[in-house]
N, C-alpha and C positions, 0 to 999 in steps of 0.2 A: 541059307541059303548065301550070304553073304561068309560064312564060314566054308562053307564046298568051293566058294570062289579063289580065296585064299590056300587053301591049300592046293585046287591048283593052279594056283599064281607061285607057294611054294616047288611046286614039282618042275613044271614047267623054268622057272629059275636054275636050280641043279640042274638040271640037260642039259643049260644054255653055255653054265660057268663049266659043267664033268668038260661038254663039247668044246670049250675052247683052251681047256688045261690040256686035253686029249689030242687037237693039234699041234699044242706047243712040244708038246712030247716029242709027237710024227713028226714035227716041223724040226728038231736038232738031229734025225736020223735021217729024213729023207726032203732033200727042198723043195719035190714037188709041193710040199705040204706049205712052203711059206708063208705064197699069198692068201691059203686057206685061213691058215691062222693069223696072219691080218687083217683080212675082212673081219673074223671072229671076232679079235681082237674090238677093233671097234664099232661095232654094230651089236654082238651078240651077247657079249659081256656088261656093256654097261644096261640093256633091259636088261640081260639076269637080275644085274645088281638093283634095279628099278624095283622087278616084279617079289627081289624079298623083302626090301622095303617097304612093298604096300601091304605085303603077307604077314612081314611084324610090327608094322607100323601101329598103336595104339589111336583107337580114334580119338579126334579132338575131343568129342562128347562124352566120352569116360574119362579123360584127365580131367576135367570139368568138374562132374560129377564127383570123383574121387576129394580131391582139389575141396569141393565144396563141403565136403564132412569133415575138414579139419576145424576143427573145434577155435584154432585161434587162428583164423583165418579174418575176421574182420577185424581184431586189430590188427592186424597186418596192413589190410586195405587202408585203413585209419593211420594212420603210421607216415603210410608211403603216402599218403595226401598230403599228410603235414609236414614232410621235408621236403 
C-alpha cells in the first residue's frame, strides 16, 4: 500500500514538473503562457518537488534499523557521551 502511494506520488510529481517545464517553453514562444508558467512555478513545481521527496525518501524507521545493525554504534554513542 505504501509502495503504491509512493509510485503514484512520483508519477504526479513528474507530471507537475513536466507541465511547468512545458509551460516555460511555451511562454518563450507565446506571451499568453507567461501567467500560467508563473502560477505553475509558484504552485505546481514546489508541490511536485515535495511529492518527489516523499516518494524517494527512506523512512526514519528504516534508517534507524540500518544504523542499529552497525557493530560499532554503541562505541560511537559512548564516545559521544564522554565528549
